[in-house]
Structures are given as C-alpha cells and as structure tokens.
Residue frames as qw, qx, qy, qz and C-alpha x, y, z in Angstrom:
[[0.445, -0.271, -0.847, 0.107, 174.49, -32.69, 176.19],
 [0.393, -0.723, -0.193, -0.534, 171.77, -31.41, 178.53],
 [0.120, -0.574, 0.587, -0.559, 172.71, -30.67, 182.18],
 [0.800, -0.244, 0.333, -0.435, 170.41, -33.38, 183.56],
 [0.948, 0.268, -0.171, 0.020, 171.99, -35.96, 181.22],
 [0.361, 0.607, -0.544, 0.452, 175.43, -34.85, 182.36],
 [0.444, -0.471, 0.511, -0.565, 174.32, -35.28, 185.96],
 [0.954, -0.011, 0.112, -0.278, 172.93, -38.75, 185.22],
 [0.797, 0.447, -0.353, 0.202, 176.15, -39.82, 183.49],
 [0.093, 0.594, -0.583, 0.546, 178.28, -38.53, 186.36],
 [0.688, -0.338, 0.385, -0.514, 176.04, -40.32, 188.86],
 [0.981, 0.150, -0.062, -0.110, 176.34, -43.61, 186.96],
 [0.586, 0.541, -0.479, 0.366, 180.12, -43.27, 186.80],
 [0.219, -0.546, 0.558, -0.585, 180.30, -42.60, 190.53],
 [0.864, -0.165, 0.257, -0.401, 178.05, -45.59, 191.28],
 [0.909, 0.338, -0.239, 0.055, 180.10, -47.84, 188.98],
 [0.331, 0.586, -0.563, 0.479, 183.33, -46.74, 190.62],
 [0.481, -0.448, 0.488, -0.574, 181.88, -47.29, 194.09],
 [0.961, 0.000, 0.095, -0.258, 180.62, -50.79, 193.20],
 [0.765, 0.466, -0.384, 0.224, 183.97, -51.66, 191.65],
 [0.037, 0.595, -0.584, 0.551, 185.75, -50.50, 194.80],
 [0.725, -0.309, 0.376, -0.489, 183.45, -52.57, 197.02],
 [0.978, 0.175, -0.051, -0.101, 183.88, -55.70, 194.92],
 [0.604, 0.548, -0.464, 0.347, 187.64, -55.33, 194.71],
 [0.218, -0.561, 0.567, -0.562, 187.75, -55.02, 198.49],
 [0.921, -0.158, 0.140, -0.328, 186.00, -58.37, 198.83],
 [0.495, -0.416, 0.744, 0.169, 188.13, -61.48, 199.19],
 [0.671, 0.480, -0.359, -0.436, 188.77, -63.00, 195.79],
 [0.057, 0.359, -0.930, 0.060, 190.30, -66.15, 197.26],
 [0.708, -0.180, -0.577, -0.367, 188.54, -69.49, 197.47],
 [0.772, -0.537, 0.217, -0.260, 187.81, -71.52, 200.58],
 [0.480, 0.549, -0.672, 0.127, 191.34, -72.91, 200.96],
 [0.905, -0.396, 0.006, -0.155, 191.76, -76.13, 202.91],
 [0.161, -0.698, 0.697, -0.030, 194.98, -77.18, 204.62],
 [0.948, 0.089, 0.276, -0.130, 195.48, -80.44, 202.77],
 [0.597, -0.241, 0.572, 0.508, 198.17, -82.37, 200.88],
 [0.210, 0.488, -0.385, -0.755, 198.82, -81.24, 197.33],
 [0.370, 0.083, -0.820, -0.428, 197.70, -84.62, 196.06],
 [0.762, -0.260, -0.047, -0.592, 194.49, -86.46, 196.85],
 [0.414, -0.360, 0.813, -0.195, 194.89, -89.44, 199.21],
 [0.184, 0.059, -0.911, -0.364, 194.36, -92.88, 197.69],
 [0.648, -0.274, -0.298, -0.645, 190.76, -94.18, 197.58],
 [0.560, -0.342, 0.613, -0.439, 189.53, -96.13, 200.55],
 [0.404, 0.147, -0.874, -0.227, 189.86, -99.89, 200.07],
 [0.750, -0.305, 0.041, -0.585, 186.85, -101.79, 201.34],
 [0.358, -0.364, 0.838, -0.194, 187.34, -104.81, 203.58],
 [0.406, 0.214, 0.887, 0.041, 184.63, -106.70, 201.70],
 [0.002, 0.241, 0.627, 0.741, 182.47, -106.43, 198.63],
 [0.338, 0.073, 0.315, -0.884, 179.35, -104.30, 199.28],
 [0.235, 0.383, 0.893, -0.005, 176.03, -106.06, 199.19],
 [0.153, 0.845, 0.498, 0.118, 173.96, -102.88, 198.78],
 [0.330, -0.047, 0.019, 0.943, 175.26, -99.50, 197.66],
 [0.063, 0.824, 0.531, -0.186, 173.02, -96.49, 198.24],
 [0.352, 0.204, 0.222, 0.886, 173.38, -93.47, 195.96],
 [0.061, -0.762, -0.489, 0.421, 171.94, -90.22, 197.35],
 [0.397, 0.555, 0.343, 0.646, 171.32, -87.50, 194.79],
 [0.191, -0.099, -0.200, 0.956, 171.55, -83.74, 195.20],
 [0.138, -0.633, -0.607, -0.461, 168.65, -81.34, 195.68],
 [0.049, -0.443, 0.271, -0.853, 169.39, -78.88, 198.51],
 [0.399, -0.180, 0.564, -0.700, 166.63, -78.95, 201.18],
 [0.841, 0.079, -0.275, -0.459, 164.86, -81.75, 199.30],
 [0.373, 0.356, -0.827, 0.223, 167.44, -83.95, 201.04],
 [0.501, -0.194, 0.562, -0.628, 164.94, -84.55, 203.85],
 [0.878, 0.186, -0.160, -0.412, 163.47, -87.16, 201.49],
 [0.521, 0.393, -0.740, 0.163, 166.65, -89.21, 201.93],
 [0.163, -0.237, 0.747, -0.599, 165.92, -89.53, 205.65],
 [0.755, 0.078, 0.197, -0.621, 162.40, -90.74, 204.93],
 [0.818, 0.336, -0.436, -0.168, 163.73, -93.44, 202.61],
 [0.282, 0.400, -0.785, 0.380, 166.42, -94.45, 205.09],
 [0.504, -0.181, 0.537, -0.651, 163.73, -94.95, 207.73],
 [0.897, 0.187, -0.045, -0.397, 161.99, -97.50, 205.49],
 [0.641, 0.435, -0.621, 0.119, 165.29, -99.30, 204.86],
 [0.063, -0.354, 0.749, -0.557, 165.86, -99.54, 208.62],
 [0.706, -0.039, 0.341, -0.620, 162.34, -100.87, 209.22],
 [0.933, 0.279, -0.050, -0.220, 162.99, -103.61, 206.66],
 [0.724, -0.475, 0.437, 0.244, 166.60, -104.44, 207.61],
 [0.725, 0.669, 0.001, 0.163, 168.04, -103.42, 204.25],
 [0.719, -0.422, 0.102, 0.542, 171.84, -103.62, 204.60],
 [0.334, 0.938, -0.062, 0.071, 173.67, -100.48, 203.46],
 [0.851, -0.243, 0.118, 0.451, 177.35, -101.27, 202.91],
 [0.421, 0.001, 0.231, 0.877, 178.31, -98.22, 200.85],
 [0.145, 0.862, 0.401, -0.275, 176.93, -94.68, 200.51],
 [0.418, 0.129, 0.317, 0.841, 177.73, -92.41, 197.57],
 [0.010, 0.814, 0.490, -0.313, 176.40, -88.88, 197.96],
 [0.344, 0.365, 0.257, 0.826, 176.24, -85.75, 195.83],
 [0.142, -0.503, -0.035, -0.852, 175.56, -82.27, 197.25],
 [0.582, -0.415, 0.298, -0.633, 172.91, -82.62, 199.98],
 [0.966, -0.008, -0.230, -0.117, 173.17, -86.38, 199.39],
 [0.580, 0.351, -0.517, 0.522, 176.78, -86.05, 200.50],
 [0.212, -0.452, 0.404, -0.766, 175.76, -84.15, 203.62],
 [0.840, -0.227, 0.094, -0.483, 173.05, -86.66, 204.57],
 [0.908, 0.197, -0.365, 0.059, 175.27, -89.57, 203.55],
 [0.373, 0.423, -0.582, 0.586, 178.20, -88.51, 205.72],
 [0.428, -0.384, 0.389, -0.719, 175.95, -87.88, 208.71],
 [0.927, -0.080, -0.007, -0.367, 174.28, -91.27, 208.29],
 [0.790, 0.318, -0.476, 0.221, 177.58, -93.10, 207.68],
 [0.116, 0.423, -0.597, 0.672, 178.73, -91.70, 211.01],
 [0.322, 0.026, 0.694, -0.643, 175.50, -92.44, 212.88],
 [0.234, -0.107, -0.808, -0.530, 173.21, -94.92, 211.04],
 [0.010, -0.486, -0.779, 0.397, 170.01, -93.84, 212.77],
 [0.081, 0.468, 0.467, 0.745, 167.51, -91.93, 210.66],
 [0.361, -0.797, -0.481, -0.051, 165.36, -90.92, 213.66],
 [0.507, -0.613, -0.087, 0.600, 168.20, -89.12, 215.42],
 [0.329, 0.008, 0.370, 0.869, 169.22, -87.41, 212.17],
 [0.065, -0.654, -0.573, -0.490, 165.64, -86.30, 211.57],
 [0.425, -0.811, -0.325, 0.236, 165.50, -84.69, 215.02],
 [0.485, -0.387, 0.158, 0.768, 168.82, -83.00, 214.30],
 [0.220, 0.278, 0.528, 0.772, 167.62, -81.79, 210.90],
 [0.169, -0.778, -0.562, -0.225, 164.40, -80.37, 212.36],
 [0.445, -0.774, -0.183, 0.411, 166.40, -78.14, 214.69],
 [0.485, -0.165, 0.277, 0.813, 168.91, -76.72, 212.22],
 [0.279, 0.859, 0.237, -0.357, 168.17, -73.35, 210.65],
 [0.711, 0.615, 0.128, 0.316, 169.39, -72.28, 207.24],
 [0.063, 0.936, -0.231, 0.256, 171.37, -69.38, 208.69],
 [0.717, -0.566, 0.402, 0.059, 173.39, -71.85, 210.80],
 [0.792, 0.065, 0.476, 0.378, 174.83, -73.28, 207.60],
 [0.467, 0.634, 0.313, 0.531, 174.56, -70.45, 205.07],
 [0.344, -0.661, -0.114, 0.658, 176.68, -67.56, 206.32],
 [0.489, 0.601, 0.438, 0.456, 175.72, -65.45, 203.32],
 [0.129, -0.821, -0.042, 0.555, 177.11, -62.00, 202.52],
 [0.633, 0.760, 0.080, 0.122, 177.82, -60.17, 199.28],
 [0.003, -0.900, 0.426, -0.098, 181.12, -59.16, 200.86],
 [0.868, -0.311, 0.381, 0.064, 182.40, -62.70, 201.38],
 [0.496, -0.229, 0.645, 0.534, 183.99, -63.26, 197.99],
 [0.379, 0.483, -0.303, -0.729, 183.76, -62.49, 194.29],
 [0.324, 0.160, -0.874, -0.325, 183.28, -66.20, 193.54],
 [0.485, -0.409, -0.765, -0.115, 180.42, -66.97, 195.96],
 [0.244, -0.606, 0.153, -0.741, 178.53, -65.28, 198.77],
 [0.856, -0.465, 0.087, -0.208, 178.59, -68.31, 201.14],
 [0.064, 0.725, -0.684, 0.054, 182.04, -69.31, 202.39],
 [0.824, 0.031, -0.561, -0.078, 181.23, -72.79, 203.65],
 [0.141, 0.366, -0.693, 0.605, 182.79, -72.17, 207.06],
 [0.587, -0.187, 0.363, -0.699, 179.47, -72.55, 208.89],
 [0.911, 0.132, -0.249, -0.302, 178.72, -75.78, 207.02],
 [0.625, 0.320, -0.645, 0.301, 182.10, -77.22, 207.93],
 [0.124, -0.333, 0.608, -0.710, 181.75, -76.13, 211.56],
 [0.780, -0.099, 0.125, -0.606, 178.33, -77.82, 211.72],
 [0.882, 0.201, -0.421, -0.069, 179.73, -81.07, 210.31],
 [0.400, 0.363, -0.671, 0.509, 182.68, -81.03, 212.72],
 [0.385, -0.315, 0.443, -0.746, 180.32, -80.41, 215.66],
 [0.851, -0.017, 0.186, -0.490, 178.26, -83.50, 214.84],
 [0.948, 0.221, -0.195, 0.117, 180.89, -85.83, 213.37],
 [0.499, -0.819, 0.270, 0.080, 183.70, -86.06, 215.90],
 [0.784, -0.105, 0.424, 0.440, 186.06, -88.09, 213.74],
 [0.025, -0.674, 0.272, 0.686, 188.15, -86.32, 211.11],
 [0.078, 0.360, -0.734, -0.571, 188.52, -88.56, 208.08],
 [0.737, 0.146, -0.245, -0.612, 186.08, -90.27, 205.71],
 [0.612, 0.192, -0.766, -0.027, 187.77, -93.65, 206.07],
 [0.020, 0.091, -0.787, 0.610, 186.91, -93.63, 209.80],
 [0.597, -0.054, 0.005, -0.800, 183.14, -93.55, 209.19],
 [0.606, -0.069, 0.735, -0.295, 181.10, -96.60, 210.22],
 [0.747, 0.488, 0.452, -0.010, 179.74, -97.10, 206.70],
 [0.484, -0.062, 0.419, 0.766, 182.07, -96.62, 203.71],
 [0.210, 0.858, 0.338, -0.324, 181.23, -93.28, 202.13],
 [0.486, 0.134, 0.378, 0.776, 182.10, -91.36, 198.96],
 [0.111, 0.773, 0.228, -0.582, 181.51, -87.62, 198.46],
 [0.572, 0.452, 0.484, 0.484, 181.03, -86.57, 194.83],
 [0.070, -0.811, -0.026, 0.580, 182.40, -83.20, 193.76],
 [0.669, 0.670, 0.230, 0.226, 183.39, -81.45, 190.51],
 [0.531, -0.424, 0.167, 0.715, 186.82, -80.05, 189.62],
 [0.355, 0.882, 0.130, -0.282, 186.57, -76.82, 187.62],
 [0.101, -0.712, 0.566, 0.404, 190.19, -77.14, 186.42],
 [0.189, -0.170, 0.919, 0.302, 190.02, -80.61, 184.85],
 [0.590, 0.069, -0.273, -0.757, 186.27, -80.71, 184.20],
 [0.483, 0.017, -0.874, -0.041, 186.10, -84.10, 185.91],
 [0.744, -0.545, -0.134, -0.363, 183.88, -85.66, 188.54],
 [0.215, 0.463, -0.737, 0.443, 185.95, -86.31, 191.67],
 [0.804, -0.408, -0.381, -0.204, 185.08, -89.10, 194.12],
 [0.004, 0.596, -0.589, 0.546, 186.42, -88.50, 197.64],
 [0.857, -0.280, -0.402, -0.159, 186.45, -91.70, 199.69],
 [0.728, -0.312, -0.303, 0.531, 189.23, -90.72, 202.09],
 [0.265, 0.305, -0.071, 0.912, 190.64, -87.56, 203.64],
 [0.048, 0.135, 0.500, -0.854, 188.95, -84.91, 205.82],
 [0.125, 0.541, 0.832, 0.000, 185.16, -85.17, 206.03],
 [0.055, 0.765, 0.346, -0.540, 184.09, -81.54, 206.49],
 [0.088, 0.589, -0.349, -0.723, 185.84, -79.95, 203.47],
 [0.094, 0.018, 0.907, 0.409, 185.01, -82.94, 201.28],
 [0.109, 0.626, 0.766, -0.102, 181.29, -82.58, 202.01],
 [0.026, 0.747, 0.083, -0.659, 181.57, -78.80, 201.69],
 [0.019, -0.362, 0.617, 0.699, 183.04, -79.19, 198.21],
 [0.079, 0.281, 0.924, 0.248, 180.26, -81.59, 197.22],
 [0.015, 0.751, 0.620, -0.227, 177.67, -79.00, 198.37],
 [0.203, -0.491, 0.079, 0.844, 179.37, -75.91, 196.89],
 [0.463, 0.716, 0.522, 0.038, 176.66, -74.73, 194.49],
 [0.471, 0.165, 0.217, 0.839, 178.37, -72.52, 191.90],
 [0.008, -0.508, -0.159, -0.847, 177.83, -68.77, 192.39],
 [0.624, -0.687, -0.190, -0.319, 176.32, -69.46, 195.82],
 [0.796, -0.543, 0.129, 0.235, 179.14, -71.16, 197.73],
 [0.052, 0.804, -0.559, -0.196, 182.78, -70.32, 197.29],
 [0.865, 0.271, -0.423, -0.005, 184.60, -73.15, 195.51],
 [0.746, -0.606, 0.271, 0.054, 186.81, -75.27, 197.77],
 [0.493, 0.711, -0.498, 0.059, 190.48, -75.34, 196.86],
 [0.666, -0.485, 0.558, -0.098, 192.11, -78.58, 197.96],
 [0.795, 0.000, 0.558, 0.238, 194.41, -81.26, 196.52],
 [0.224, -0.263, 0.489, 0.801, 195.45, -78.76, 193.85],
 [0.052, 0.455, 0.769, 0.447, 191.87, -78.65, 192.52],
 [0.242, -0.003, 0.150, -0.958, 189.06, -76.09, 192.54],
 [0.081, -0.247, -0.965, -0.034, 186.00, -78.03, 193.66],
 [0.424, -0.044, 0.042, -0.903, 182.30, -77.21, 193.36],
 [0.731, 0.042, 0.411, -0.543, 179.00, -79.04, 193.76],
 [0.333, -0.126, 0.903, 0.240, 179.12, -82.61, 192.45],
 [0.497, 0.568, 0.615, -0.228, 175.71, -82.08, 190.85],
 [0.204, 0.709, -0.300, -0.605, 177.30, -79.93, 188.15],
 [0.386, 0.418, -0.726, -0.385, 178.28, -83.10, 186.29],
 [0.460, -0.034, -0.887, -0.033, 177.03, -86.07, 188.30],
 [0.445, -0.385, 0.209, -0.781, 173.99, -85.51, 190.48],
 [0.906, -0.185, 0.226, -0.306, 173.20, -89.22, 190.93],
 [0.153, 0.686, -0.703, -0.106, 176.57, -90.97, 190.85],
 [0.955, -0.030, 0.213, -0.202, 175.55, -94.57, 190.24],
 [0.767, 0.540, -0.303, 0.166, 178.58, -95.05, 187.98],
 [0.033, 0.643, -0.620, 0.448, 180.89, -94.29, 190.92],
 [0.727, -0.284, 0.470, -0.412, 179.04, -96.79, 193.13],
 [0.949, 0.290, -0.040, -0.116, 179.40, -99.41, 190.38],
 [0.405, 0.679, -0.567, 0.231, 183.19, -99.08, 190.59],
 [0.323, -0.443, 0.719, -0.427, 183.01, -100.84, 193.97],
 [0.413, 0.061, -0.864, -0.281, 181.22, -103.83, 192.37],
 [0.427, -0.059, 0.609, -0.666, 178.22, -104.01, 194.76],
 [0.197, 0.250, 0.943, 0.095, 175.59, -106.70, 194.33],
 [0.065, 0.768, 0.622, 0.139, 172.76, -104.14, 194.29],
 [0.195, 0.007, -0.053, 0.979, 172.63, -100.38, 193.75],
 [0.021, -0.778, -0.623, 0.079, 169.70, -98.30, 195.00],
 [0.259, 0.160, 0.084, 0.949, 169.55, -94.70, 193.79],
 [0.014, -0.762, -0.553, 0.338, 167.43, -91.87, 195.20],
 [0.298, 0.269, 0.328, 0.855, 166.93, -89.14, 192.62],
 [0.035, -0.601, -0.493, 0.628, 165.46, -85.95, 194.09],
 [0.203, 0.615, -0.142, -0.748, 165.47, -84.08, 190.78],
 [0.406, 0.127, 0.849, 0.312, 163.92, -86.44, 188.25],
 [0.249, 0.758, 0.590, 0.122, 161.22, -84.00, 187.07],
 [0.293, 0.170, 0.102, 0.935, 161.95, -80.67, 185.39],
 [0.054, 0.579, 0.531, -0.617, 159.86, -77.98, 187.15],
 [0.324, 0.670, 0.531, 0.406, 157.51, -76.17, 184.79],
 [0.191, -0.490, -0.103, 0.844, 158.11, -72.47, 184.20],
 [0.418, 0.818, 0.394, -0.026, 156.48, -69.81, 182.06],
 [0.578, 0.487, 0.091, 0.648, 158.29, -67.56, 179.61],
 [0.125, -0.864, 0.004, -0.488, 157.59, -64.56, 181.82],
 [0.786, -0.609, 0.042, 0.102, 159.46, -66.30, 184.67],
 [0.759, 0.022, 0.141, 0.635, 162.74, -65.99, 182.73],
 [0.038, 0.985, 0.168, 0.006, 163.53, -62.33, 183.38],
 [0.156, -0.896, 0.410, 0.074, 167.23, -62.05, 184.22],
 [0.516, 0.519, -0.681, 0.016, 170.52, -63.74, 183.43],
 [0.265, -0.292, 0.810, -0.435, 170.25, -65.40, 186.86],
 [0.785, 0.193, 0.341, -0.481, 166.98, -67.02, 185.75],
 [0.734, 0.541, -0.368, -0.183, 168.67, -68.23, 182.57],
 [0.202, 0.501, -0.806, 0.243, 171.62, -69.68, 184.49],
 [0.495, -0.142, 0.688, -0.512, 169.34, -71.31, 187.05],
 [0.843, 0.313, 0.141, -0.415, 167.15, -72.90, 184.38],
 [0.613, 0.573, -0.542, -0.054, 170.13, -74.09, 182.39],
 [0.040, -0.416, 0.837, -0.353, 171.59, -75.67, 185.51],
 [0.687, 0.027, 0.509, -0.517, 168.29, -77.39, 186.28],
 [0.836, 0.439, -0.133, -0.301, 167.99, -78.87, 182.80],
 [0.433, 0.568, -0.691, 0.114, 171.59, -80.08, 182.82],
 [0.226, -0.325, 0.802, -0.447, 171.44, -81.61, 186.30],
 [0.753, 0.118, 0.407, -0.504, 168.11, -83.34, 185.69],
 [0.798, 0.483, -0.275, -0.233, 169.04, -84.81, 182.30],
 [0.360, 0.498, -0.758, 0.217, 172.40, -86.12, 183.50],
 [0.372, -0.256, 0.705, -0.547, 170.92, -87.26, 186.81],
 [0.845, 0.176, 0.202, -0.463, 168.16, -89.25, 185.14],
 [0.727, 0.491, -0.476, -0.066, 170.64, -90.91, 182.79],
 [0.185, 0.441, -0.796, 0.372, 173.01, -91.89, 185.59],
 [0.563, -0.151, 0.552, -0.596, 170.17, -93.03, 187.86],
 [0.863, 0.256, -0.153, -0.408, 169.04, -95.43, 185.14],
 [0.498, 0.437, -0.737, 0.130, 172.19, -97.47, 185.82],
 [0.321, -0.299, 0.702, -0.561, 170.86, -98.48, 189.26],
 [0.120, -0.162, -0.977, -0.072, 169.01, -101.70, 190.05],
 [0.132, -0.731, -0.665, 0.079, 166.27, -99.73, 191.83],
 [0.160, 0.278, 0.026, 0.947, 165.48, -96.02, 191.43],
 [0.131, -0.678, -0.632, 0.352, 163.44, -94.03, 193.93],
 [0.139, 0.367, 0.232, 0.890, 161.95, -90.79, 192.61],
 [0.097, -0.510, -0.641, 0.566, 160.29, -89.07, 195.59],
 [0.140, 0.737, 0.497, 0.435, 157.52, -86.71, 194.49],
 [0.397, -0.627, -0.225, 0.632, 159.15, -83.49, 195.63],
 [0.376, 0.274, 0.360, 0.808, 159.19, -81.39, 192.46],
 [0.144, -0.815, -0.417, -0.377, 156.40, -79.16, 193.83],
 [0.551, -0.777, -0.125, 0.278, 158.63, -78.00, 196.71],
 [0.284, 0.907, -0.267, 0.161, 161.25, -75.23, 196.35],
 [0.875, 0.045, -0.340, 0.343, 164.68, -76.83, 196.86],
 [0.360, 0.320, -0.344, 0.806, 166.08, -73.76, 198.63],
 [0.463, -0.508, 0.095, -0.720, 163.40, -73.54, 201.32],
 [0.202, 0.078, -0.916, 0.337, 163.33, -75.42, 204.62],
 [0.461, -0.061, 0.245, -0.851, 159.61, -74.74, 205.13],
 [0.841, 0.085, -0.214, -0.490, 158.38, -78.12, 203.86],
 [0.006, -0.468, 0.872, -0.143, 160.56, -80.58, 205.79],
 [0.566, 0.026, 0.731, -0.381, 157.74, -82.87, 206.92],
 [0.763, 0.520, 0.109, -0.369, 156.13, -83.12, 203.48],
 [0.454, 0.666, -0.584, -0.099, 159.50, -83.81, 201.85],
 [0.225, -0.337, 0.880, -0.247, 160.38, -86.44, 204.48],
 [0.691, 0.218, 0.556, -0.407, 157.02, -88.13, 203.90],
 [0.689, 0.622, -0.202, -0.314, 157.60, -88.12, 200.14],
 [0.227, 0.557, -0.798, 0.034, 160.87, -89.99, 200.64],
 [0.420, -0.111, 0.821, -0.370, 159.25, -92.45, 203.02],
 [0.747, 0.404, 0.292, -0.439, 156.39, -93.10, 200.56],
 [0.565, 0.644, -0.457, -0.237, 158.73, -93.58, 197.60],
 [0.061, 0.415, -0.896, 0.142, 160.77, -96.18, 199.50],
 [0.546, 0.053, 0.694, -0.465, 157.68, -97.90, 200.90],
 [0.753, 0.491, 0.025, -0.437, 156.28, -98.31, 197.39],
 [0.611, 0.577, -0.538, -0.063, 159.50, -99.99, 196.20],
 [0.387, -0.567, 0.680, -0.259, 160.47, -101.97, 199.28],
 [0.887, 0.049, 0.438, -0.140, 159.14, -105.33, 198.09],
 [0.738, 0.657, -0.121, 0.093, 160.96, -104.90, 194.78],
 [0.046, 0.784, -0.566, 0.251, 164.13, -104.02, 196.70],
 [0.663, -0.352, 0.618, -0.234, 163.82, -107.11, 198.89],
 [0.914, 0.321, 0.238, -0.069, 163.28, -109.32, 195.86],
 [0.562, 0.754, -0.295, 0.169, 166.31, -107.96, 194.00],
 [0.205, -0.691, 0.637, -0.273, 168.50, -108.31, 197.09],
 [0.812, -0.149, 0.530, -0.195, 167.39, -111.92, 197.60],
 [0.867, 0.480, 0.126, 0.036, 168.24, -112.67, 193.96],
 [0.527, 0.759, -0.233, 0.305, 171.51, -110.79, 193.64],
 [0.291, -0.781, 0.482, -0.270, 173.20, -110.63, 197.02],
 [0.776, 0.207, -0.584, 0.117, 175.83, -113.31, 197.38],
 [0.659, -0.692, 0.192, -0.225, 176.13, -114.57, 200.92],
 [0.597, 0.498, -0.586, 0.229, 179.81, -115.42, 201.03]]
C-alpha cells in the first residue's frame, strides 16, 4: 500500500474513532417525564360536543389554523372539542386555554424558532432537539397543569414507538403531552412517559378525525395542512435524509387525506408552496387558513343547522 493511502486510512480511522467518542458522550436517554407508569383515564365530557375541530400537523404551517379559527369566531361557530396532532396539538392546547385567535396570533408573531428549538448535535443520539424549550414555552403561557383543566376539551395525538399505536391524551400534564405530539422523529427526542416512547402523532395519524368521532360529536370539521404532496425532482433526492423525508411526507399525506375524509367538512388551506420548517411566511400562511375557512363557512353553518341537536 502506498504511503499516502496509508495516511488516508489512518486519518479515516482517527476521524471515525473521534466521531464515535463524541456520539457516545452524548446523552442516549429520551426526554423522560415524571409521570405515573400508567396513562390516566380519558377525560369524560360533561355533555356531547356539538362541533369537534380536528387540527392537523404541519410544523410552521400551523399559522393557518389561527386564520381558520378567526373565521369561526367571526361567525360564532361553537367549538366544543379540539383534537390536535403535532403543531395542531400546540395550537389546539393554546386555543383551548385561551379561545381568542387574535391574542394567539400576536403571541405567535413574537416567538422565534430558537425559543422552541434548542437544537444541538450533542443533545442526544435519538434527536437533536430535547423539547425542554417547547415545554417551558407552553408552561409560561398556559398556567394550569393538566389537560382536563382547559376551557375547551382537548386531545393531543401522539404515536407510541413500542406498541405502534396512535395514543390520544385527553388528561394528564399539558406540556409533555403536547411535546410528545410535536416530537418529529430524528429531530426531537422521543418523550418517555406512561411506560411508552412517544413521537409525533403525524407518524400514523396526522388528521385524527377518527379520534374525534369517538366522542360522538354532531359535526366534525378537519383542517388538513398537508393535503398536497409537494413536487420534487429526481435530482432533489440526494441523501438518505432526503429519502426518509420524502417517505415521511408521502406516508403522512396519504394517511392524513384518508382520515380527513371522515370529517363532515374538510378545510385544505393552500399552503403547499410554503416550507413547513420556516417561520418566514407567517402572514401568507395565516391568510391561507382564513381564506380556506371563509370559502367553506356557509357550508359549515348549513351542516351545523342540520346536524346539531339543541338538547
């Protein structure tokens, strides 16, 4: 073997050893929550919901949810139950605590990504965002602790990696429940609670209309932020990360569209042209949500008048 090849091989071995040492020094534990070993029983509603609102996942595209909620407020649409996945869980919990879309929009316009995403390659071998900042943000703006204390009944949708099941959290601590619903695999650390390892609910159920149906509401409205598969070119698929990302997109969109079809009314805001992991297009995304709801509001009113039972 030539000297330069020997030197190259030795250099690669040294680099490999160094990388291995760095990774092994990182925390390999998950975001562990101080919680009971078993999940608390589901929240029992005092009365049958008239309208259940299902908020789908889509990262920063969640601003569209606030636009739609503004239209519902302007037209006195009663929201008696909110079921949220990923960013839909985040928006849903915030709104269930304070049902005022204007105040939430002001709050959202001030938050910066780095306030929530405390990213570092040294955080963990299972995700480079721990979720601590996200939980701290939720606790700072929602002063109550448990989901069942929220003004509007709320369900956070998450996915258990151990059982392969969708998990609906309608009681228990708010911050870790929402964190688990937002824990995008390979980005956020999974959340370990109730004896489960929980990640983003969008892995298996991005628009959880079926969960809302379990509460037997008169009407279900679903907002699907990821109804259109973004177009890509073959040259855009360059790395295994690109393959994983594309596979996740296809899976989430196909399942989300199927589950959304179970709703009485589906809103599909036109947000597919915006990158879901950028907060640079908040106004355009908000407007897209407002427009989508405005276009369907008469249909929503008609369905409510026909289906809602005034007991």
